[in-house]
N, CA, C and O atoms as a GROMACS GRO file, in nm:
protein
  288
    1MET      N    1   5.875  11.437  13.973
    1MET     CA    2   6.052  11.541  13.900
    1MET      C    3   6.026  11.418  13.792
    1MET      O    4   6.008  11.297  13.805
    2ASN      N    5   6.034  11.507  13.677
    2ASN     CA    6   6.106  11.430  13.546
    2ASN      C    7   6.222  11.391  13.539
    2ASN      O    8   6.322  11.462  13.549
    3MET      N    9   6.218  11.243  13.518
    3MET     CA   10   6.406  11.186  13.560
    3MET      C   11   6.482  11.191  13.416
    3MET      O   12   6.603  11.183  13.395
    4ASP      N   13   6.391  11.203  13.337
    4ASP     CA   14   6.484  11.312  13.202
    4ASP      C   15   6.542  11.455  13.165
    4ASP      O   16   6.609  11.479  13.065
    5LYS      N   17   6.497  11.565  13.287
    5LYS     CA   18   6.520  11.646  13.252
    5LYS      C   19   6.619  11.674  13.411
    5LYS      O   20   6.642  11.787  13.452
    6CYS      N   21   6.663  11.556  13.477
    6CYS     CA   22   6.734  11.600  13.588
    6CYS      C   23   6.903  11.546  13.535
    6CYS      O   24   6.922  11.441  13.473
    7GLU      N   25   7.012  11.641  13.575
    7GLU     CA   26   7.142  11.574  13.561
    7GLU      C   27   7.258  11.622  13.688
    7GLU      O   28   7.239  11.712  13.770
    8VAL      N   29   7.324  11.574  13.681
    8VAL     CA   30   7.461  11.653  13.835
    8VAL      C   31   7.529  11.672  13.714
    8VAL      O   32   7.533  11.608  13.608
    9VAL      N   33   7.579  11.770  13.751
    9VAL     CA   34   7.688  11.912  13.735
    9VAL      C   35   7.773  11.866  13.844
    9VAL      O   36   7.732  11.774  13.916
   10SER      N   37   7.923  11.936  13.871
   10SER     CA   38   8.011  11.909  13.984
   10SER      C   39   8.091  12.097  13.941
   10SER      O   40   8.153  12.106  13.835
   11TYR      N   41   8.081  12.194  14.009
   11TYR     CA   42   8.140  12.271  14.032
   11TYR      C   43   8.314  12.320  14.084
   11TYR      O   44   8.317  12.326  14.207
   12GLY      N   45   8.418  12.347  14.037
   12GLY     CA   46   8.571  12.359  14.106
   12GLY      C   47   8.657  12.365  14.004
   12GLY      O   48   8.650  12.303  13.898
   13ARG      N   49   8.730  12.433  14.034
   13ARG     CA   50   8.879  12.439  13.985
   13ARG      C   51   8.914  12.284  13.910
   13ARG      O   52   8.922  12.254  13.791
   14ASN      N   53   8.933  12.186  14.061
   14ASN     CA   54   8.954  12.037  14.016
   14ASN      C   55   8.863  11.953  14.035
   14ASN      O   56   8.881  11.868  14.123
   15VAL      N   57   8.773  11.955  13.978
   15VAL     CA   58   8.697  11.866  13.942
   15VAL      C   59   8.681  11.724  13.902
   15VAL      O   60   8.645  11.700  13.787
   16LEU      N   61   8.709  11.604  14.008
   16LEU     CA   62   8.705  11.462  13.932
   16LEU      C   63   8.664  11.405  14.069
   16LEU      O   64   8.715  11.356  14.169
   17ILE      N   65   8.528  11.440  14.013
   17ILE     CA   66   8.414  11.317  14.112
   17ILE      C   67   8.354  11.249  13.982
   17ILE      O   68   8.305  11.299  13.881
   18ASN      N   69   8.376  11.107  14.024
   18ASN     CA   70   8.280  11.036  13.947
   18ASN      C   71   8.177  10.990  14.054
   18ASN      O   72   8.089  10.908  14.026
   19ALA      N   73   8.182  11.010  14.097
   19ALA     CA   74   8.026  10.924  14.204
   19ALA      C   75   7.878  10.925  14.118
   19ALA      O   76   7.837  11.011  14.039
   20ASN      N   77   7.833  10.835  14.149
   20ASN     CA   78   7.750  10.830  14.083
   20ASN      C   79   7.652  10.907  14.167
   20ASN      O   80   7.703  10.940  14.274
   21TYR      N   81   7.480  10.960  14.144
   21TYR     CA   82   7.383  10.952  14.200
   21TYR      C   83   7.229  10.958  14.122
   21TYR      O   84   7.176  11.012  14.025
   22ASN      N   85   7.188  10.847  14.252
   22ASN     CA   86   7.087  10.826  14.220
   22ASN      C   87   6.961  10.920  14.234
   22ASN      O   88   6.967  11.033  14.282
   23LEU      N   89   6.854  10.864  14.192
   23LEU     CA   90   6.749  10.950  14.203
   23LEU      C   91   6.565  10.827  14.155
   23LEU      O   92   6.530  10.805  14.039
   24GLU      N   93   6.482  10.770  14.289
   24GLU     CA   94   6.379  10.653  14.245
   24GLU      C   95   6.478  10.547  14.142
   24GLU      O   96   6.444  10.530  14.025
   25GLN      N   97   6.585  10.490  14.191
   25GLN     CA   98   6.684  10.401  14.176
   25GLN      C   99   6.674  10.426  14.040
   25GLN      O  100   6.581  10.357  13.998
   26SER      N  101   6.729  10.498  13.940
   26SER     CA  102   6.745  10.570  13.861
   26SER      C  103   6.901  10.643  13.836
   26SER      O  104   6.912  10.749  13.896
   27ILE      N  105   7.001  10.609  13.770
   27ILE     CA  106   7.102  10.693  13.798
   27ILE      C  107   7.151  10.830  13.729
   27ILE      O  108   7.136  10.828  13.607
   28LEU      N  109   7.197  10.925  13.771
   28LEU     CA  110   7.173  11.050  13.701
   28LEU      C  111   7.304  11.083  13.590
   28LEU      O  112   7.419  11.043  13.607
   29GLU      N  113   7.254  11.168  13.470
   29GLU     CA  114   7.384  11.114  13.399
   29GLU      C  115   7.430  11.287  13.451
   29GLU      O  116   7.369  11.379  13.506
   30ARG      N  117   7.571  11.266  13.398
   30ARG     CA  118   7.643  11.342  13.487
   30ARG      C  119   7.667  11.472  13.338
   30ARG      O  120   7.651  11.435  13.222
   31GLU      N  121   7.698  11.594  13.368
   31GLU     CA  122   7.709  11.680  13.264
   31GLU      C  123   7.816  11.772  13.266
   31GLU      O  124   7.804  11.856  13.355
   32ASP      N  125   7.914  11.783  13.198
   32ASP     CA  126   8.018  11.870  13.193
   32ASP      C  127   7.974  12.082  13.236
   32ASP      O  128   8.007  12.158  13.327
   33SER      N  129   7.873  12.098  13.091
   33SER     CA  130   7.784  12.183  13.169
   33SER      C  131   7.622  12.216  13.153
   33SER      O  132   7.552  12.174  13.061
   34TYR      N  133   7.586  12.285  13.243
   34TYR     CA  134   7.397  12.329  13.211
   34TYR      C  135   7.374  12.500  13.184
   34TYR      O  136   7.433  12.608  13.193
   35ASN      N  137   7.271  12.449  13.151
   35ASN     CA  138   7.261  12.625  13.055
   35ASN      C  139   7.074  12.638  13.139
   35ASN      O  140   6.975  12.572  13.106
   36ASP      N  141   7.084  12.760  13.264
   36ASP     CA  142   7.019  12.770  13.353
   36ASP      C  143   6.992  12.929  13.321
   36ASP      O  144   7.066  13.026  13.340
   37LEU      N  145   6.865  12.923  13.269
   37LEU     CA  146   6.815  13.140  13.240
   37LEU      C  147   6.878  13.210  13.137
   37LEU      O  148   6.891  13.331  13.122
   38GLY      N  149   6.935  13.072  13.034
   38GLY     CA  150   6.958  13.149  12.934
   38GLY      C  151   7.170  13.135  12.967
   38GLY      O  152   7.241  13.115  12.869
   39VAL      N  153   7.226  13.147  13.089
   39VAL     CA  154   7.337  13.137  13.126
   39VAL      C  155   7.374  12.971  13.072
   39VAL      O  156   7.294  12.877  13.068
   40LYS      N  157   7.488  12.970  13.042
   40LYS     CA  158   7.577  12.849  13.031
   40LYS      C  159   7.670  12.829  13.123
   40LYS      O  160   7.765  12.906  13.108
   41PHE      N  161   7.681  12.750  13.220
   41PHE     CA  162   7.765  12.723  13.315
   41PHE      C  163   7.850  12.605  13.298
   41PHE      O  164   7.777  12.507  13.283
   42ASP      N  165   7.967  12.574  13.295
   42ASP     CA  166   8.046  12.480  13.280
   42ASP      C  167   8.093  12.434  13.408
   42ASP      O  168   8.058  12.504  13.503
   43THR      N  169   8.179  12.312  13.440
   43THR     CA  170   8.234  12.288  13.546
   43THR      C  171   8.336  12.335  13.595
   43THR      O  172   8.343  12.304  13.714
   44LYS      N  173   8.464  12.428  13.544
   44LYS     CA  174   8.508  12.523  13.589
   44LYS      C  175   8.515  12.689  13.624
   44LYS      O  176   8.589  12.783  13.654
   45VAL      N  177   8.381  12.646  13.595
   45VAL     CA  178   8.288  12.817  13.675
   45VAL      C  179   8.323  12.885  13.563
   45VAL      O  180   8.268  12.995  13.560
   46LYS      N  181   8.397  12.861  13.464
   46LYS     CA  182   8.384  12.988  13.352
   46LYS      C  183   8.315  13.017  13.226
   46LYS      O  184   8.290  12.920  13.154
   47PHE      N  185   8.274  13.152  13.183
   47PHE     CA  186   8.177  13.182  13.096
   47PHE      C  187   8.285  13.172  12.942
   47PHE      O  188   8.271  13.248  12.846
   48ASP      N  189   8.360  13.093  12.949
   48ASP     CA  190   8.446  13.106  12.821
   48ASP      C  191   8.312  13.034  12.672
   48ASP      O  192   8.296  13.090  12.564
   49TYR      N  193   8.248  12.920  12.710
   49TYR     CA  194   8.192  12.871  12.621
   49TYR      C  195   8.024  12.938  12.616
   49TYR      O  196   7.950  12.908  12.523
   50HIS      N  197   7.979  13.029  12.726
   50HIS     CA  198   7.895  13.142  12.722
   50HIS      C  199   7.899  13.234  12.628
   50HIS      O  200   7.823  13.276  12.540
   51ILE      N  201   8.000  13.255  12.664
   51ILE     CA  202   8.032  13.371  12.582
   51ILE      C  203   8.092  13.340  12.420
   51ILE      O  204   8.052  13.401  12.321
   52ASN      N  205   8.148  13.282  12.420
   52ASN     CA  206   8.139  13.210  12.205
   52ASN      C  207   7.994  13.226  12.184
   52ASN      O  208   7.954  13.325  12.124
   53GLU      N  209   7.909  13.132  12.230
   53GLU     CA  210   7.792  13.094  12.170
   53GLU      C  211   7.766  13.206  12.134
   53GLU      O  212   7.774  13.221  12.013
   54LYS      N  213   7.714  13.362  12.237
   54LYS     CA  214   7.679  13.429  12.226
   54LYS      C  215   7.739  13.578  12.111
   54LYS      O  216   7.688  13.677  12.059
   55ILE      N  217   7.893  13.504  12.118
   55ILE     CA  218   7.940  13.584  11.976
   55ILE      C  219   7.937  13.562  11.840
   55ILE      O  220   7.945  13.641  11.746
   56ASN      N  221   7.919  13.407  11.844
   56ASN     CA  222   7.823  13.330  11.757
   56ASN      C  223   7.655  13.418  11.656
   56ASN      O  224   7.617  13.470  11.551
   57LYS      N  225   7.628  13.387  11.756
   57LYS     CA  226   7.501  13.455  11.699
   57LYS      C  227   7.524  13.604  11.702
   57LYS      O  228   7.429  13.659  11.647
   58ALA      N  229   7.589  13.665  11.733
   58ALA     CA  230   7.602  13.801  11.704
   58ALA      C  231   7.655  13.770  11.561
   58ALA      O  232   7.570  13.794  11.476
   59CYS      N  233   7.736  13.738  11.527
   59CYS     CA  234   7.792  13.737  11.426
   59CYS      C  235   7.741  13.689  11.286
   59CYS      O  236   7.766  13.720  11.169
   60ILE      N  237   7.640  13.579  11.367
   60ILE     CA  238   7.501  13.512  11.251
   60ILE      C  239   7.392  13.638  11.218
   60ILE      O  240   7.362  13.674  11.104
   61LEU      N  241   7.331  13.708  11.363
   61LEU     CA  242   7.257  13.831  11.306
   61LEU      C  243   7.308  13.943  11.224
   61LEU      O  244   7.241  14.002  11.139
   62GLY      N  245   7.436  13.971  11.257
   62GLY     CA  246   7.492  14.079  11.194
   62GLY      C  247   7.506  14.024  10.997
   62GLY      O  248   7.468  14.101  10.908
   63MET      N  249   7.570  13.871  10.963
   63MET     CA  250   7.572  13.891  10.840
   63MET      C  251   7.409  13.871  10.779
   63MET      O  252   7.375  13.885  10.662
   64ILE      N  253   7.341  13.841  10.869
   64ILE     CA  254   7.191  13.885  10.818
   64ILE      C  255   7.147  14.003  10.816
   64ILE      O  256   7.046  14.012  10.747
   65LYS      N  257   7.187  14.121  10.873
   65LYS     CA  258   7.159  14.205  10.862
   65LYS      C  259   7.214  14.264  10.730
   65LYS      O  260   7.149  14.320  10.641
   66ARG      N  261   7.343  14.242  10.735
   66ARG     CA  262   7.431  14.307  10.615
   66ARG      C  263   7.366  14.264  10.451
   66ARG      O  264   7.355  14.335  10.351
   67ASN      N  265   7.326  14.095  10.477
   67ASN     CA  266   7.253  14.073  10.348
   67ASN      C  267   7.148  14.075  10.302
   67ASN      O  268   7.116  14.040  10.189
   68PHE      N  269   7.061  14.132  10.414
   68PHE     CA  270   6.911  14.166  10.366
   68PHE      C  271   6.908  14.284  10.438
   68PHE      O  272   6.870  14.276  10.554
   69PRO      N  273   6.944  14.411  10.386
   69PRO     CA  274   6.891  14.518  10.424
   69PRO      C  275   6.794  14.614  10.437
   69PRO      O  276   6.789  14.729  10.481
   70TYR      N  277   6.712  14.528  10.382
   70TYR     CA  278   6.578  14.557  10.358
   70TYR      C  279   6.442  14.485  10.452
   70TYR      O  280   6.320  14.500  10.450
   71LEU      N  281   6.536  14.403  10.529
   71LEU     CA  282   6.456  14.367  10.668
   71LEU      C  283   6.413  14.466  10.789
   71LEU      O  284   6.501  14.536  10.841
   72SER      N  285   6.295  14.472  10.830
   72SER     CA  286   6.316  14.505  10.976
   72SER      C  287   6.310  14.447  11.051
   72SER      O  288   6.330  14.490  11.164
   0.00000   0.00000   0.00000
């Protein structure tokens, strides 16, 4: 396993877990969100961050399309 790619994420409504997880004598980093197959999951199992990220990308693409109409 690549230790740099391993992270810990706890899911639930009231996530207050501060336990440390070890793998091969290294403490794994705790993250507030995780990206899996292009979907952003957060600890509260809400998709607010994912939806906002997609809306921002769509707005940027809309601006590009509006300002450069000759691009295909």
